C-alpha positions as CSV (number, residue, x, y, z in Angstrom):
1,M,-2.3,20.0,10.9
2,I,-2.3,16.5,9.7
3,V,-3.8,13.8,12.3
4,L,-3.9,10.4,12.4
5,T,-6.7,8.8,14.1
6,I,-6.6,4.8,15.8
7,R,-9.8,3.2,16.8
8,T,-8.6,-0.6,18.2
9,D,-11.5,-1.3,20.7
10,K,-12.7,-3.8,19.1
11,P,-12.6,-6.5,16.4
12,E,-12.9,-4.1,13.2
13,A,-10.3,-1.6,13.6
14,E,-10.2,2.3,12.0
15,L,-7.6,4.1,10.8
16,G,-8.4,8.5,9.4
17,I,-6.0,10.9,7.8
18,Y,-7.3,14.4,8.7
19,D,-6.1,17.6,6.8
20,S,-7.4,19.5,10.7
21,E,-11.3,18.6,10.6
22,K,-11.6,17.5,6.5
23,Q,-10.7,13.8,6.2
24,L,-8.4,12.8,4.0
25,A,-8.6,9.0,4.0
26,Y,-10.3,6.5,6.2
27,E,-10.3,3.2,6.5
28,T,-12.1,-0.1,8.5
29,W,-11.2,-3.4,8.5
30,Q,-11.6,-6.9,10.5
31,A,-7.9,-7.2,12.5
32,H,-9.3,-9.3,14.9
33,R,-6.3,-11.4,16.3
34,E,-4.4,-9.9,13.1
35,L,-4.2,-6.2,14.1
36,G,-0.9,-6.7,15.9
37,I,0.1,-7.9,12.5
38,T,-2.0,-5.5,10.2
39,I,-1.8,-2.4,11.6
40,H,1.0,-0.6,10.9
41,K,0.7,-1.9,6.9
42,K,-2.6,0.0,7.4
43,I,-0.7,2.9,8.5
44,D,1.2,3.1,5.2
45,E,-1.2,2.4,2.6
46,L,-3.7,4.4,4.7
47,L,-0.5,7.2,3.8
48,G,-0.2,6.5,1.1
49,R,-3.5,7.0,-0.6
50,A,-4.0,10.4,1.5
51,G,-1.1,11.5,-0.4
52,R,1.5,11.7,2.7
53,K,4.2,10.1,4.7
54,L,4.4,9.5,7.9
55,E,6.7,12.0,8.9
56,D,3.6,14.4,7.5
57,V,1.8,13.6,10.9
58,Q,1.5,16.4,13.1
59,G,-0.8,14.9,15.7
60,I,-3.1,11.3,16.9
61,A,-6.1,10.8,18.3
62,C,-6.7,8.0,19.9
63,F,-10.0,6.3,20.8
64,K,-9.0,5.2,24.8
65,G,-12.2,2.8,25.4
66,P,-14.2,0.9,26.8
67,G,-12.7,-1.6,24.8
68,S,-10.9,-5.5,24.1
69,F,-7.6,-4.8,26.3
70,T,-5.9,-6.3,23.8
71,G,-7.4,-4.2,21.3
72,L,-6.6,-1.1,23.3
73,R,-3.2,-1.8,24.3
74,I,-2.1,-2.7,20.8
75,G,-4.5,0.3,18.9
76,L,-3.0,3.4,22.0
77,T,1.0,1.6,22.3
78,V,1.4,2.2,18.6
79,G,-0.5,5.6,18.7
80,N,2.7,6.2,21.8
81,A,5.5,4.8,20.1
82,L,4.6,7.2,16.6
83,A,3.8,10.1,19.2
84,Y,7.2,10.5,20.6
85,A,9.4,8.8,17.7
86,L,7.9,11.9,15.7
87,N,7.8,14.2,17.8
88,V,3.8,14.6,18.1
89,P,1.2,15.5,20.3
90,I,-1.1,12.6,21.0
91,V,-4.2,12.9,22.7
92,A,-7.1,10.0,23.5
93,C,-11.1,10.1,24.3
94,E,-13.4,7.8,25.0
95,D,-17.3,8.9,25.0
96,P,-19.2,8.9,21.4
97,L,-17.0,11.8,19.4
98,W,-13.8,11.4,20.2
99,L,-12.5,11.6,16.4
100,E,-14.3,15.2,16.6
101,H,-12.8,15.9,20.3
102,G,-10.2,14.5,19.7
103,I,-9.1,16.4,16.5
104,A,-10.1,19.6,18.8
105,D,-8.1,18.7,21.3
106,L,-4.7,19.0,19.2
107,L,-5.9,22.0,17.3
108,S,-6.4,23.4,20.5
109,G,-2.6,22.4,21.3
110,Q,-3.6,19.8,24.4
111,D,-0.9,16.9,24.3
112,E,-0.7,13.8,27.1
113,K,2.1,12.9,25.8
114,I,1.7,9.2,26.8
115,V,-2.3,8.2,26.2
116,T,-3.9,4.7,28.2
117,P,-6.7,2.5,28.0
118,E,-9.7,2.3,29.6
119,Y,-11.4,-0.6,29.4
120,G,-14.7,-0.1,31.3
121,S,-14.0,-3.3,33.7
122,E,-11.4,-5.1,35.2
123,A,-9.7,-7.4,32.5
124,H,-10.3,-10.9,32.2
125,I,-6.5,-12.8,32.6
126,T,-6.9,-16.3,33.5
127,S,-5.0,-18.7,36.1
128,P,-2.4,-20.3,35.1
129,K,-3.1,-24.3,34.3
130,K,-0.3,-25.5,37.4
């Protein structure tokens, strides 16, 4: 099973491509405020380095939090959209072993259909100035 992994809870984003539990490619980069612009390009580059295409992805595992409100929303939205478009299962975990647990969940046939973030606290949203 070819698995795409996504972690976007902090300024340094992480993506991985796994063949079951064997890592084929992995990348971290300082995405910070450019995550929405860079994540799709990084997924394409990572798949290319692993000798794979987007259509080869058979499952998606994401880190669901806690972490950055915007970072988690972007990463999980990308994961959910890809899972839907590719018609593949998606799972999300929030513990330190999220990667291992996520891949194991996919290999055991789990599919959450839609994953949601766990921010860890209320979002810090500023009040309107008017």
